[in-house]
C-alpha positions as CSV (number, residue, x, y, z in Angstrom):
1,M,89.0,114.6,247.2
2,K,87.9,117.8,248.9
3,K,85.1,119.6,247.2
4,S,85.6,123.3,246.3
5,P,83.5,125.7,248.3
6,F,82.8,127.6,245.0
7,S,80.2,126.4,242.6
8,R,81.1,125.3,239.1
9,S,79.5,128.5,237.7
10,S,81.6,130.7,240.1
11,R,84.8,129.0,239.0
12,L,83.9,129.3,235.3
13,A,82.9,132.9,235.7
14,F,86.2,133.6,237.5
15,R,88.3,132.0,234.8
16,S,86.4,133.7,232.0
17,A,86.5,137.2,233.7
18,L,90.1,137.1,234.8
19,P,91.9,137.4,231.4
20,S,89.7,140.3,230.2
21,A,90.0,142.2,233.5
22,L,93.8,141.8,233.6
23,L,94.2,142.9,230.1
24,L,91.9,146.0,230.5
25,G,93.4,146.8,233.9
26,L,96.9,146.7,232.4
27,L,95.9,149.0,229.6
28,A,94.3,151.4,232.0
29,G,97.5,151.3,234.2
30,L,99.7,152.0,231.2
31,A,97.5,154.9,230.1
32,A,97.6,156.4,233.6
33,F,101.4,155.9,233.7
34,F,102.1,157.9,230.5
35,L,99.7,160.6,231.5
36,A,101.2,161.0,234.9
37,S,104.7,161.1,233.6
38,F,104.0,164.3,231.7
39,S,102.2,166.2,234.5
40,F,102.7,164.9,238.1
41,G,105.9,162.9,238.1
42,T,104.4,160.1,240.1
43,A,103.8,157.9,237.0
44,L,104.5,154.5,238.5
45,L,102.3,155.0,241.5
46,S,99.4,156.4,239.4
47,G,99.7,153.6,236.9
48,I,99.6,150.9,239.6
49,L,96.6,152.5,241.3
50,S,94.7,153.0,238.0
51,A,95.5,149.4,237.0
52,L,94.2,148.0,240.3
53,I,91.0,150.1,240.3
54,S,90.3,149.3,236.6
55,F,90.9,145.6,237.2
56,A,88.6,145.5,240.2
57,I,85.8,147.4,238.4
58,I,86.1,145.5,235.1
59,Y,86.4,142.1,236.9
60,T,83.3,142.7,239.0
61,I,81.2,143.7,236.0
62,I,82.4,140.8,233.8
63,Y,82.1,138.3,236.6
64,R,78.5,139.3,237.4
65,V,77.5,139.2,233.8
66,Q,79.2,135.8,233.1
67,F,78.1,134.2,236.4
68,S,74.4,134.6,235.8
69,R,74.6,133.2,232.3
70,L,76.9,130.4,233.3
71,E,74.6,129.5,236.2
72,T,71.7,129.4,233.7
73,L,73.7,127.1,231.3
74,N,74.7,124.9,234.2
75,E,71.1,124.6,235.4
76,I,69.9,123.6,232.0
77,H,72.5,120.8,231.8
78,R,71.8,119.6,235.3
79,N,68.1,119.4,234.5
80,I,68.8,117.5,231.3
81,A,70.9,115.0,233.2
82,R,68.2,114.6,235.8
83,K,65.4,114.4,233.2
84,R,63.8,117.5,234.6
85,F,62.5,119.7,231.8
86,Q,61.4,123.2,232.4
87,D,60.1,126.1,230.3
88,Y,63.0,128.4,229.6
89,E,61.0,131.1,227.7
90,E,61.9,133.6,230.4
91,V,65.6,133.1,229.6
92,S,66.6,135.9,227.2
93,T,69.6,135.6,224.9
94,D,70.5,138.5,222.7
95,G,73.1,136.6,220.8
96,R,75.9,138.9,222.0
97,D,78.6,136.2,222.2
98,E,79.4,132.5,222.1
99,L,77.9,132.0,225.6
100,D,74.5,133.3,224.5
101,Y,74.8,130.9,221.6
102,L,75.5,128.0,223.9
103,I,72.6,128.8,226.1
104,K,70.2,129.0,223.1
105,Q,71.5,125.7,221.8
106,S,71.2,124.1,225.2
107,I,67.6,125.1,225.5
108,R,66.9,123.6,222.1
109,A,68.7,120.4,223.2
110,S,66.6,120.3,226.3
111,K,63.4,120.5,224.3
112,T,64.7,117.9,221.8
113,V,65.6,115.4,224.6
114,E,62.2,116.0,226.3
115,R,60.3,115.2,223.1
116,E,62.5,112.1,222.5
117,I,61.9,110.8,226.0
118,Q,58.2,111.4,225.6
119,R,58.3,109.5,222.3
120,L,60.2,106.6,223.9
121,N,57.7,106.5,226.8
122,R,54.8,106.4,224.3
123,I,56.5,103.6,222.4
124,E,57.2,101.7,225.6
125,N,53.6,102.0,226.8
126,Y,52.4,101.0,223.3
127,R,54.7,98.0,223.4
128,K,53.4,96.9,226.8
129,E,49.8,97.4,225.8
130,F,50.4,95.6,222.5
131,I,52.0,92.6,224.2
132,G,49.2,92.5,226.7
133,D,46.5,92.6,224.0
134,I,48.3,89.9,221.9
135,S,48.7,87.6,224.9
136,H,45.0,88.0,225.7
137,E,43.9,87.4,222.1
138,L,46.2,84.4,221.5
139,K,45.3,82.7,224.8
140,T,41.7,82.0,224.0
141,P,42.1,80.0,220.8
142,I,45.3,78.3,222.0
143,F,43.7,77.1,225.2
144,A,40.6,76.0,223.2
145,V,42.7,73.9,220.7
146,Q,44.6,72.4,223.7
147,G,41.4,71.5,225.4
148,F,39.9,69.8,222.4
149,I,43.1,67.8,221.6
150,E,43.5,66.7,225.2
151,T,39.9,65.5,225.3
152,L,40.4,63.5,222.1
153,L,43.7,62.0,223.4
154,N,42.0,61.1,226.7
155,G,39.5,58.8,224.9
156,A,37.1,60.9,222.9
157,M,39.0,60.0,219.7
158,E,37.2,56.6,219.7
159,D,33.8,58.2,220.1
160,E,32.5,58.9,216.6
161,N,29.8,61.2,218.0
162,V,32.2,63.8,219.3
163,N,35.6,63.2,217.6
164,R,34.8,65.0,214.3
165,K,33.0,67.8,216.2
166,F,36.0,68.4,218.4
167,L,38.3,68.4,215.4
168,E,36.1,70.9,213.6
169,K,36.1,73.2,216.6
170,A,39.9,72.9,216.9
171,M,40.3,73.8,213.2
172,R,38.1,76.9,213.6
173,N,40.4,78.1,216.4
174,V,43.5,77.3,214.3
175,S,41.9,79.4,211.5
176,R,41.3,82.2,213.9
177,L,45.0,82.1,214.9
178,I,46.0,82.3,211.3
179,F,43.8,85.3,210.6
180,L,45.0,86.9,213.8
181,T,48.6,86.4,212.9
182,K,48.0,87.8,209.4
183,D,46.3,90.9,210.7
184,L,49.0,91.4,213.3
185,M,51.7,91.4,210.7
186,E,49.8,93.8,208.5
187,I,48.9,96.3,211.2
188,S,52.5,96.1,212.5
189,K,53.8,97.0,209.1
190,L,51.3,99.8,208.8
191,E,52.1,101.3,212.2
192,T,55.9,101.2,211.6
193,G,55.6,102.6,208.1
194,E,57.2,99.4,206.6
195,L,54.2,98.8,204.4
196,K,54.2,101.6,201.8
197,S,51.3,102.6,199.7
198,E,51.8,102.1,195.9
199,V,49.6,104.9,194.8
200,Q,48.2,104.8,191.3
201,D,45.1,105.8,189.3
202,I,42.4,103.2,189.6
203,Y,38.8,102.9,188.4
204,L,36.8,102.9,191.7
205,R,33.8,101.1,190.2
206,D,35.9,98.1,189.2
207,V,37.4,97.7,192.7
208,I,34.0,98.0,194.5
209,A,32.3,95.6,192.1
210,D,35.0,93.0,192.5
211,V,34.9,93.1,196.3
212,V,31.1,93.0,196.4
213,D,31.0,90.0,194.0
214,N,33.7,88.1,196.1
215,L,31.8,88.6,199.3
216,Q,28.3,87.6,198.1
217,Y,28.8,84.1,199.4
218,K,29.4,85.4,203.0
219,A,26.4,87.6,202.7
220,K,24.2,84.7,201.6
221,K,25.5,82.5,204.3
222,E,24.4,85.1,206.9
223,S,21.1,85.8,205.1
224,V,22.2,89.4,204.3
225,S,21.6,91.3,201.1
226,L,24.7,92.8,199.7
227,K,24.7,95.3,196.8
228,H,26.5,98.3,195.4
229,E,24.8,101.5,194.0
230,E,25.4,102.7,190.5
231,I,28.9,104.1,190.2
232,P,30.3,106.0,187.3
233,K,32.3,103.7,185.1
234,N,35.0,106.3,184.3
235,L,35.5,107.6,187.9
236,L,39.3,107.6,188.6
237,V,40.8,108.0,192.0
238,T,44.4,107.9,193.2
239,A,45.1,105.2,195.7
240,D,46.8,101.8,196.4
241,R,44.5,99.3,194.8
242,N,45.2,96.4,197.1
243,Q,44.9,98.5,200.3
244,I,41.6,100.1,199.2
245,R,40.4,96.6,198.4
246,Q,41.4,95.5,201.9
247,V,39.5,98.5,203.4
248,L,36.4,97.6,201.5
249,I,36.7,93.9,202.5
250,N,37.1,94.8,206.2
251,L,34.2,97.2,206.2
252,I,31.8,94.9,204.3
253,E,32.7,91.8,206.3
254,N,32.0,93.8,209.5
255,A,28.7,95.0,208.1
256,I,27.7,91.4,207.3
257,K,29.0,90.1,210.6
258,Y,27.1,92.6,212.8
259,N,23.9,92.6,210.8
260,E,20.5,91.1,211.4
261,T,18.9,88.2,209.6
262,D,17.4,89.5,206.3
263,G,19.4,92.7,206.8
264,S,21.2,94.6,204.0
265,V,24.6,96.1,203.2
266,T,24.9,98.8,200.6
267,V,28.1,100.2,199.1
268,G,28.1,103.4,197.2
269,I,29.7,106.8,196.6
270,K,28.7,110.4,196.9
271,N,30.2,113.9,196.6
272,Y,32.3,115.0,199.6
273,S,30.8,118.4,200.6
274,K,34.0,119.7,202.3
275,D,36.2,119.1,199.3
276,P,35.0,118.8,195.6
277,E,38.3,117.2,194.6
278,R,37.4,114.1,196.7
279,V,34.7,111.5,196.6
280,L,33.1,109.8,199.7
281,V,32.9,106.0,199.6
282,Y,30.4,104.5,202.1
283,V,29.4,101.1,203.4
284,E,25.9,101.3,205.0
285,D,24.2,98.4,206.9
286,T,21.0,97.7,208.8
287,G,22.9,96.0,211.7
288,I,23.0,96.2,215.5
289,G,24.7,99.6,215.4
290,I,27.2,101.1,217.9
291,N,26.6,103.2,221.0
292,Q,28.0,106.7,220.7
293,Q,30.3,106.1,223.6
294,Y,32.1,103.4,221.7
295,I,32.4,105.0,218.3
296,E,35.8,106.7,219.0
297,R,37.2,103.4,220.3
298,V,36.1,100.9,217.7
299,T,39.3,101.7,215.6
300,E,41.5,100.7,218.5
301,R,43.4,97.4,218.3
302,F,41.4,94.5,219.7
303,F,38.5,96.7,220.9
304,R,35.2,95.0,220.5
305,V,31.7,96.3,221.4
306,D,30.3,92.8,221.7
307,K,33.2,90.5,222.6
308,S,31.3,87.3,222.7
309,R,29.7,87.8,219.3
310,S,33.0,89.0,217.7
311,R,34.7,85.8,218.8
312,E,31.8,83.6,217.8
313,K,31.9,85.2,214.3
314,G,35.7,84.8,214.1
315,G,36.7,88.4,214.3
316,T,40.3,89.4,215.3
317,G,39.4,92.9,216.6
318,L,41.9,94.5,214.1
319,G,39.8,95.1,211.0
320,L,38.8,98.7,211.7
321,A,42.3,99.5,213.1
322,I,43.8,98.4,209.8
323,V,41.2,100.5,207.9
324,K,42.2,103.6,210.0
325,H,45.9,103.1,209.4
326,I,45.4,102.6,205.6
327,M,43.4,105.8,205.3
328,E,45.9,107.8,207.3
329,A,48.7,106.4,205.1
330,H,46.7,107.8,202.1
331,D,46.2,111.2,203.9
332,E,42.4,110.6,203.6
333,E,39.6,110.7,206.1
334,F,37.6,108.0,207.8
335,F,34.1,108.5,209.3
336,I,31.8,106.4,211.4
337,E,28.1,107.1,211.9
338,S,25.9,104.7,213.9
339,T,22.6,104.4,215.7
340,P,22.0,101.3,217.9
341,N,19.4,98.9,216.5
342,V,19.2,100.9,213.3
343,G,22.5,100.5,211.5
344,S,25.9,102.0,210.8
345,T,27.6,103.8,208.0
346,F,31.4,103.6,207.5
347,S,32.8,106.0,205.0
348,F,36.2,107.2,203.7
349,T,37.4,109.8,201.2
350,L,39.4,109.3,198.1
351,T,41.0,111.9,195.8
352,K,39.7,112.1,192.3
353,V,42.0,112.1,189.4
354,Q,41.7,115.3,187.3
355,R,42.5,113.7,184.0
356,T,40.5,112.2,181.1
357,P,39.9,108.4,181.2
358,A,41.6,108.0,177.9
359,A,44.9,109.5,179.2
360,A,44.8,107.2,182.2
361,E,44.1,104.2,179.9
362,V,47.2,105.0,177.8
363,E,49.4,105.1,181.0
364,K,48.0,101.7,182.1
């Protein structure tokens, strides 16, 4: 099929300008005809000339006006089809007619498509990175379990000096896989918004005391002192009890794991200077600390400052990432302060409940 020598915009401008020019040219010709019939007697010739001149002038004006706008509209659509997005701020639309409206809507559509493509690219990059991270993290324990079992099957099963030791090592790696799977499921739900926060009024002291008591055995096993400061008994905050409990568990377990022998972990609260309506909960340790260059990255999935120690202690590399997502879901803030070989302080805000304890107790 032979291609037209005229562009699409030219053809559209021609079609849109032609009816208006014909109509106005005809009206001008009729007007000239009636005027000429009263004065000069050459009415027909005057009408025809006036119609032709009017048609030519009106057509040229409309064509030029329509062509430039149609060319702009066509360019926007071509760029969308080719995924080439430009800044159309210089395009002015005064809202004179439907064509201006279409140009404006097309510019909006271009921006929407651009944002959506950027979002999909981020999701795709996230998916690739996530799969790569999971593959790397799963590979180590799976290969370890495989190696221990193969060694046992190849004869070590009969050696009483090594069979139990190998089974215990295999079991530790299986446990690590279980913890990793659990954390992966939780962070996946948090990141996709599937896991919703069930916000309610909770007594902060009860939650902190419960977590500290439950983790005392881990602290004693690592020769670390774990305690919580005095917390007002009637302090109410609004939060998801289970999720805040998970945040405290993750932070305290990290503080124990990366501490020194005979070190300490302290949990407490203090006023949040930037907002009197909030309270700051902190977990302070005397551990190995974190270099400043890594502080912004420790909340990334699977990021570890000391990879060998993390795996030795059974960490999944997802604890702080889960904490960050939970606090974001609560619209609260999360802070990290650390000095190498001195210790770290992890803290987060919670919103205080502005009601009397008695009223909250009645609701419970």
